[in-house]
N, CA and C of each residue as an Amber inpcrd file, in Angstrom:
protein
   249
  45.5650000  20.7500000  26.0210000  45.5120000  21.3120000  27.0630000
  44.9520000  22.6810000  27.6430000  43.7850000  22.6210000  27.8080000
  42.9630000  23.5520000  28.7200000  43.4150000  24.5170000  30.2380000
  42.2560000  25.3360000  29.3830000  42.4980000  26.7460000  30.9880000
  42.6040000  26.1490000  31.4480000  41.5550000  25.2370000  32.1140000
  41.2890000  24.7360000  33.6490000  42.5560000  23.4030000  34.4290000
  43.9430000  23.1580000  33.5560000  44.4290000  22.3770000  33.7510000
  45.7150000  23.1630000  33.8950000  46.0750000  24.4400000  33.7300000
  47.0960000  25.2370000  33.8600000  47.9500000  24.5490000  35.1510000
  49.1650000  24.1380000  34.7530000  49.2370000  23.5490000  36.4940000
  51.0900000  24.4050000  36.1200000  51.8110000  24.3830000  35.1780000
  53.1650000  25.2420000  35.6660000  52.4410000  25.9380000  35.4020000
  54.4700000  26.8660000  36.2820000  54.2930000  28.0840000  36.3350000
  54.0380000  29.0610000  34.4290000  55.0520000  28.3840000  33.9980000
  54.8280000  29.0210000  32.8400000  53.6580000  28.9470000  32.3160000
  52.5040000  27.8880000  31.6040000  51.6670000  27.4170000  31.3640000
  50.3920000  28.9180000  32.0820000  50.8640000  28.9400000  33.5490000
  49.8860000  29.8810000  34.0900000  50.0670000  31.5940000  33.0660000
  52.2380000  31.7050000  33.3690000  51.7730000  32.8510000  32.1000000
  51.5420000  33.1740000  31.3020000  51.0890000  31.9540000  30.8090000
  50.5910000  32.1640000  28.7480000  49.1820000  31.6450000  28.6590000
  48.6580000  31.6710000  29.3290000  47.0220000  31.4980000  29.7610000
  46.3690000  32.1520000  29.1400000  46.6280000  32.9570000  28.6780000
  46.0550000  33.6800000  27.3330000  46.1110000  33.8510000  26.1970000
  46.7450000  33.1030000  25.9150000  47.5900000  32.7190000  24.7610000
  46.2930000  31.4450000  23.9740000  46.3210000  31.5020000  22.7370000
  45.3120000  30.2640000  22.1870000  46.3660000  29.1570000  22.7780000
  45.3150000  28.0940000  22.5680000  46.3330000  26.4360000  23.0560000
  46.7540000  25.7030000  22.3540000  46.5870000  25.9220000  20.8200000
  47.2610000  25.7590000  19.4630000  49.1410000  26.6540000  19.5010000
  48.3870000  27.4690000  19.9380000  49.8560000  28.7250000  20.5970000
  50.9220000  27.8610000  21.4770000  49.7990000  28.2530000  22.2170000
  50.2830000  27.9580000  23.4550000  50.8980000  26.5300000  23.6190000
  50.4370000  26.0070000  23.6900000  51.1150000  24.0930000  24.0290000
  52.3010000  24.2680000  22.9090000  51.6650000  24.7660000  22.0030000
  53.0910000  24.3060000  20.7490000  54.6950000  24.8810000  21.6580000
  54.1730000  26.5590000  21.7910000  55.4480000  27.2850000  22.0030000
  56.1950000  26.6150000  23.9030000  54.7540000  26.1190000  24.2880000
  56.0150000  25.8020000  25.4370000  57.3100000  24.7220000  25.3260000
  55.9460000  23.5590000  24.5620000  57.0350000  22.3730000  24.1160000
  58.6990000  22.4630000  23.4790000  58.5850000  23.7740000  22.4260000
  59.6140000  24.1630000  22.0470000  60.3880000  25.0250000  22.8820000
  59.9560000  25.4210000  24.0960000  60.9550000  26.6990000  25.0090000
  61.1390000  25.6030000  25.6910000  61.1200000  24.8610000  25.5160000
  61.1130000  23.0120000  27.4690000  62.3510000  22.6560000  26.5110000
  61.9700000  22.5010000  25.0780000  63.1370000  21.3960000  24.2240000
  64.0430000  22.1350000  23.6640000  63.6620000  23.3050000  22.9910000
  65.2720000  24.4520000  23.3510000  65.7820000  24.5440000  25.1310000
  65.3260000  25.0890000  26.2980000  66.2410000  24.7620000  27.2530000
  66.6620000  23.8690000  28.1140000  66.2970000  22.8520000  27.5210000
  66.6990000  21.4000000  27.3460000  68.0460000  21.2460000  26.7010000
  68.5400000  21.5000000  25.6460000  69.0570000  21.7740000  24.5860000
  70.3740000  22.2140000  25.0020000  70.3730000  23.2150000  25.4770000
  70.5270000  24.0690000  25.7590000  71.8460000  23.6420000  27.0530000
  71.1780000  23.1770000  27.7510000  71.4710000  22.8460000  29.1080000
  72.3420000  22.0680000  28.9450000  72.3650000  21.0480000  28.1360000
  72.9480000  19.4390000  27.5420000  74.0780000  19.9070000  26.4620000
  74.3050000  21.1540000  25.6910000  75.1060000  21.4210000  24.8120000
  76.7370000  21.7730000  25.7430000  77.6900000  21.3460000  25.0350000
  78.7650000  21.4140000  24.9720000  79.8590000  22.7650000  23.8380000
  79.1970000  22.6620000  23.3780000  79.1610000  23.5630000  22.1310000
  79.9710000  22.8690000  21.5650000  79.8410000  22.2050000  21.3080000
  80.1930000  20.7660000  20.0150000  79.0020000  20.8040000  19.2450000
  79.0200000  19.3220000  18.8320000  77.4600000  19.3790000  17.7780000
  76.4600000  19.2790000  18.2730000  76.6670000  19.4930000  19.9410000
  74.7900000  19.6410000  20.4310000  74.8620000  20.3720000  20.5410000
  75.8820000  21.9980000  20.5640000  75.0870000  22.7650000  20.3980000
  74.0560000  23.4750000  19.6320000  74.5030000  22.8440000  17.8460000
  73.8180000  22.8170000  17.1780000  72.4250000  22.4930000  16.8780000
  72.2010000  20.9300000  18.2390000  70.7280000  21.0870000  18.5340000
  69.9040000  22.1360000  19.1110000  70.5120000  22.7020000  19.5450000
  70.1090000  23.9220000  21.0670000  69.4210000  25.1480000  19.3460000
  70.9670000  24.8060000  17.9320000  69.8410000  26.2940000  16.9670000
  68.9320000  25.7080000  16.6630000  69.0180000  24.0700000  16.3050000
  67.6670000  24.2280000  15.5940000  66.6990000  23.9370000  16.0690000
  66.4910000  23.8250000  17.2040000  65.3370000  24.3930000  18.6110000
  64.9710000  25.9720000  18.8640000  66.1690000  26.6770000  19.1850000
  66.7110000  28.1600000  18.4360000  65.4420000  28.5420000  17.4740000
  65.5140000  28.0220000  16.2900000  64.6260000  28.3160000  14.8370000
  63.5960000  27.6840000  14.9810000  62.8930000  26.0690000  15.3550000
  61.8680000  26.3760000  15.4790000  61.0500000  26.5110000  16.4990000
  61.7010000  27.3920000  17.8190000  60.9870000  28.7320000  18.4550000
  60.2240000  29.5080000  18.3280000  61.8950000  30.1670000  17.4050000
  61.7200000  31.4500000  16.7210000  59.9780000  31.7510000  15.3830000
  60.3220000  30.6460000  14.9370000  58.8980000  30.3270000  14.0610000
  57.5630000  30.1510000  14.4920000  57.5180000  29.2090000  15.6030000
  56.3310000  29.4920000  16.6920000  55.5160000  30.9030000  16.4930000
  57.2360000  31.4710000  17.1730000  56.4230000  32.7340000  18.0110000
  56.2200000  34.4870000  16.5480000  56.9690000  33.2110000  15.7150000
  56.2870000  34.3250000  14.2790000  55.4080000  34.1420000  13.8200000
  54.4770000  32.9730000  13.9190000  53.2310000  32.4360000  13.5330000
  52.4860000  32.9830000  14.6920000  53.0230000  33.0850000  15.6190000
  51.6360000  33.6480000  17.0430000  51.7850000  35.1180000  16.5650000
  53.4500000  36.0010000  15.7770000  52.4790000  36.7350000  15.9190000
  52.0530000  37.4580000  15.3670000  52.1060000  36.5000000  14.0420000
  51.4500000  36.8560000  12.9860000  49.9290000  36.9350000  13.0670000
  49.6520000  35.7820000  13.8770000  47.8620000  35.6030000  14.0330000
  47.9900000  36.3760000  14.7530000  48.2830000  37.4070000  15.5050000
  47.8290000  38.4130000  16.7420000  47.9650000  39.6480000  16.0950000
  48.7370000  40.0340000  14.9380000  48.8360000  41.5060000  14.0900000
  47.5810000  41.1900000  13.1240000  47.4860000  40.1910000  12.5310000
  46.7620000  40.3320000  11.7190000  45.1220000  39.5280000  11.2950000
  45.6260000  38.5500000  12.5690000  44.4940000  37.4760000  12.4420000
  44.4170000  36.5280000  11.4660000  45.5550000  35.8850000  10.5100000
  46.2280000  34.9980000  10.2150000  47.6230000  34.6830000  10.3250000
  47.6740000  33.5970000   9.5950000  49.4870000  32.9880000   9.8370000
  49.7910000  31.9570000   9.1550000  51.3320000  31.8600000   8.7500000
  51.3450000  30.8470000   8.1860000  51.2240000  29.2460000   8.8040000
  50.3930000  28.5250000   8.1010000  50.2660000  27.4790000   9.2980000
  51.0820000  26.5510000   9.2230000  51.0440000  25.7650000  10.9520000
  52.3480000  25.0130000  10.9390000  52.3870000  23.5520000   9.9010000
  53.6970000  23.3070000   9.9680000  54.2600000  22.2670000   8.8870000
  54.1900000  23.5550000   7.1700000  54.3130000  24.5640000   7.0870000
  54.2470000  25.3250000   5.8730000  55.7250000  25.7810000   6.0460000
  56.5420000  26.0350000   5.3820000  57.6850000  26.4680000   5.2910000
  56.9550000  28.1640000   5.1620000  58.1680000  28.8790000   6.2350000
  57.7490000  30.4370000   6.6300000  58.7280000  30.7740000   5.4090000
  58.3730000  32.2450000   5.1190000  59.2410000  32.9780000   4.2080000
  60.4220000  33.3750000   4.9920000  61.2260000  33.3920000   4.5690000
  62.8580000  33.7680000   4.0060000  62.9180000  35.1600000   3.7350000
  63.1640000  35.3190000   4.9090000  63.2440000  36.7180000   5.1110000
  64.5590000  37.7550000   4.0100000  65.4550000  36.4430000   4.2070000
  66.8870000  37.0510000   3.8290000  67.0780000  37.4390000   2.4100000
  66.0380000  37.1530000   1.4520000  65.8380000  37.7650000  -0.1080000
  65.2760000  38.4020000  -0.6140000
């Protein structure tokens, strides 16, 4: 997704974010939004929770990169903050 082809308001709002993070964040946000809208507070609600976790992991990695210049690569397990 290049900056010249930004089409949605969401893409335009996130235009200053590096494309490797922007595309993943947008994809996961839209997935989360769709799953939450489809949830009937039974098993499908668990799918929304899983999507929320994936979105949070993408935001963690983006934040790591912005704050330190390095981040846990996508596809690698992140740190367990509860241990």
